[in-house]
C-alpha positions in Angstrom: 94.0 -140.2 -19.2 93.3 -143.5 -20.9 96.1 -142.9 -23.4 98.7 -141.7 -20.9 97.9 -144.4 -18.4 98.4 -146.9 -21.2 101.7 -145.4 -22.2 102.9 -145.6 -18.6 101.9 -149.2 -18.4 103.8 -149.9 -21.6 106.9 -148.2 -20.2 106.7 -150.2 -16.9 106.4 -153.5 -18.8 109.2 -152.6 -21.2 111.5 -151.8 -18.3 110.6 -155.0 -16.6 111.0 -157.3 -19.7 114.2 -155.6 -21.0 115.9 -156.3 -17.6 115.6 -160.1 -18.3 115.2 -160.7 -14.5 117.7 -158.0 -13.4 115.2 -155.1 -13.1 113.7 -154.5 -9.7 110.0 -153.9 -9.2 110.7 -150.4 -7.9 112.6 -149.5 -11.1 109.8 -150.7 -13.3 107.2 -148.7 -11.3 109.4 -145.6 -11.4 109.2 -145.8 -15.2 105.4 -145.8 -14.7 105.5 -142.9 -12.3 107.8 -140.8 -14.6 105.1 -140.7 -17.2 101.9 -140.6 -15.2 102.3 -139.5 -11.6 102.5 -135.7 -11.9 99.9 -135.4 -14.7 97.4 -137.8 -13.1 97.8 -136.1 -9.7 96.7 -132.8 -11.2 94.1 -134.0 -13.7 92.5 -137.2 -12.4 90.4 -137.6 -9.3 91.9 -139.8 -6.6 88.8 -142.1 -6.6 88.7 -142.5 -10.4 89.6 -145.8 -12.0 92.4 -144.0 -13.9 93.9 -142.3 -10.9 97.6 -142.8 -10.4 97.1 -144.9 -7.3 94.7 -147.3 -8.9 96.5 -147.8 -12.2 99.9 -148.0 -10.5 98.6 -150.7 -8.2 97.2 -152.7 -11.1 100.5 -152.3 -12.9 102.3 -153.5 -9.8 100.2 -156.6 -9.5 100.8 -157.4 -13.2 104.5 -157.1 -12.8 104.5 -159.2 -9.7 102.6 -162.0 -11.5 104.8 -162.0 -14.5 108.4 -162.4 -13.4 111.0 -163.0 -16.2 114.2 -164.9 -15.8 117.5 -164.5 -17.5 116.4 -167.0 -20.2 113.6 -164.8 -21.2 110.9 -167.1 -19.7 107.9 -165.0 -18.5 105.5 -166.6 -16.0 102.2 -167.3 -17.7 103.3 -166.7 -21.3 103.6 -169.5 -23.8 106.5 -167.7 -25.7 109.9 -166.6 -24.5 112.0 -163.5 -25.2 115.4 -164.4 -26.6 117.0 -161.0 -26.3 116.1 -157.6 -24.8 116.3 -156.2 -28.4 113.0 -158.0 -29.0 111.2 -155.7 -26.6 109.8 -152.5 -28.1 111.1 -153.0 -31.6 110.6 -149.9 -33.8 110.2 -150.3 -37.5 110.1 -148.1 -40.6 109.2 -150.1 -43.7 108.3 -149.3 -47.3 104.6 -150.0 -47.8 104.2 -148.9 -51.4 105.3 -146.2 -53.8 102.9 -143.5 -55.0 102.3 -142.8 -58.7 104.6 -139.8 -58.5 107.4 -141.9 -57.0 106.9 -140.9 -53.4 107.7 -143.7 -51.0 104.9 -144.4 -48.4 106.2 -145.9 -45.2 104.7 -147.9 -42.5 106.0 -146.9 -39.1 105.3 -148.5 -35.8 106.6 -150.4 -32.8 106.2 -154.0 -31.8 105.8 -154.4 -28.0 107.4 -157.9 -27.9 108.7 -160.4 -30.4 108.4 -163.8 -28.7 110.0 -167.1 -29.7 107.2 -169.6 -30.2 107.1 -173.1 -31.7 110.1 -172.6 -34.0 109.1 -169.2 -35.1 108.0 -165.8 -33.7 104.8 -164.2 -32.4 104.0 -160.5 -31.8 102.7 -159.5 -28.4 100.8 -156.3 -28.1 100.0 -154.7 -24.7 96.5 -153.2 -24.4 95.0 -151.4 -21.4 91.2 -151.4 -21.3 88.3 -150.5 -19.1 86.8 -154.0 -19.3 88.1 -157.4 -20.3 84.9 -159.1 -21.5 83.6 -161.0 -24.4 83.3 -158.0 -26.8 86.9 -157.2 -25.9 88.0 -160.7 -27.0 85.7 -160.6 -30.1 87.5 -157.6 -31.6 90.9 -159.3 -32.1 90.4 -162.2 -34.6 89.9 -159.8 -37.5 91.7 -156.7 -36.2 93.7 -154.9 -38.8 96.4 -153.7 -36.4 97.4 -157.4 -35.9 97.6 -157.7 -39.7 100.0 -154.7 -39.8 102.2 -155.9 -36.9 102.5 -159.5 -38.3 103.2 -158.2 -41.8 105.9 -155.8 -40.4 107.5 -158.6 -38.3 107.7 -160.9 -41.3 109.7 -158.2 -43.1 112.1 -157.9 -40.2 112.7 -161.5 -39.2 114.3 -164.7 -40.6 111.9 -167.2 -39.1 108.1 -167.6 -39.6 105.9 -165.1 -37.7 102.8 -167.2 -36.7 100.5 -164.5 -35.4 99.9 -162.3 -32.4 98.9 -162.4 -28.7 97.2 -159.6 -26.9 98.3 -158.8 -23.4 95.2 -157.2 -22.0 95.4 -155.3 -18.6 92.1 -154.1 -17.2 92.2 -150.6 -15.7 89.0 -150.8 -13.7 88.4 -149.4 -10.2 89.8 -151.9 -7.6 87.3 -152.4 -4.7 88.2 -150.7 -1.4 85.0 -150.8 0.7 85.9 -151.1 4.4 82.5 -152.5 5.4 81.4 -154.9 2.6 82.7 -158.4 2.5 84.0 -160.0 -0.7 82.3 -163.3 -1.4 85.3 -164.6 -3.4 88.0 -164.0 -0.8 86.0 -163.9 2.5 87.5 -160.6 3.6 86.6 -157.0 3.5 87.1 -155.4 0.0 89.6 -153.0 1.6 91.8 -156.0 2.3 91.5 -158.0 -0.9 91.2 -155.1 -3.4 94.5 -155.7 -5.1 93.6 -159.3 -5.7 90.9 -158.1 -8.0 93.4 -156.8 -10.6 92.6 -158.5 -13.9 94.6 -159.3 -17.0 94.3 -161.8 -19.9 96.7 -163.0 -22.5 94.5 -163.5 -25.6 95.5 -165.5 -28.7 97.1 -166.9 -30.6 95.5 -164.9 -33.5 97.0 -166.5 -36.6 97.5 -164.7 -39.9 98.1 -166.6 -43.1 99.5 -165.3 -46.4 96.0 -164.7 -47.9 94.9 -162.6 -45.0 98.1 -160.5 -45.1 97.9 -160.1 -48.8 94.3 -158.8 -48.4 95.5 -156.3 -45.7 98.4 -155.2 -47.8 96.2 -154.5 -50.9 93.8 -152.5 -48.7 96.6 -150.6 -47.1 98.2 -149.8 -50.4 94.9 -148.5 -51.8 94.4 -146.3 -48.7 98.0 -145.0 -48.8 97.5 -144.0 -52.5 94.4 -142.0 -51.4 
């Protein structure tokens, strides 16, 4: 459920961002539903944090809070998206060549390539059960960021400065009809959607020495 809900979130955000302001909220949420509605309705309890209703509502609140205009400016993001082609960018790059001549490729997908301070940044969407300090602490040395930044530098003609993490918390939104929320002064059943949580973490910079270390380790692992 975690993986499929995350995939549905990715698809909704992709649909939203690629529209550059022309995609409706309903259209983006239909992209979410296509992936998750039927499966979750049959396999996830309605009161679970990963239920279709709960994850869809959190996705909806994220989309509403992050409108994008036709210039690629996303509310709350310090980088812009210059073209829809910079959303969900697939890559297939030569990583190294084995001793027998076999080419070993690095395959992946960059969620967003953002224009930032004269160069580019990678943005990676991550759904998670909790956005807390341990969640933030994992990213500064995370090897997946190394891989994405290395790949982006092979593809682009301007500097790739590092990565941001777009974290979306798939936790159970409160819905109690009797208890009162101390933050909003109303019953939880009324303010539940306002408890949806997300964070844009970064910038996590990567210099040449860091990427060279990652590349050497990746080459060694690929060689077996």
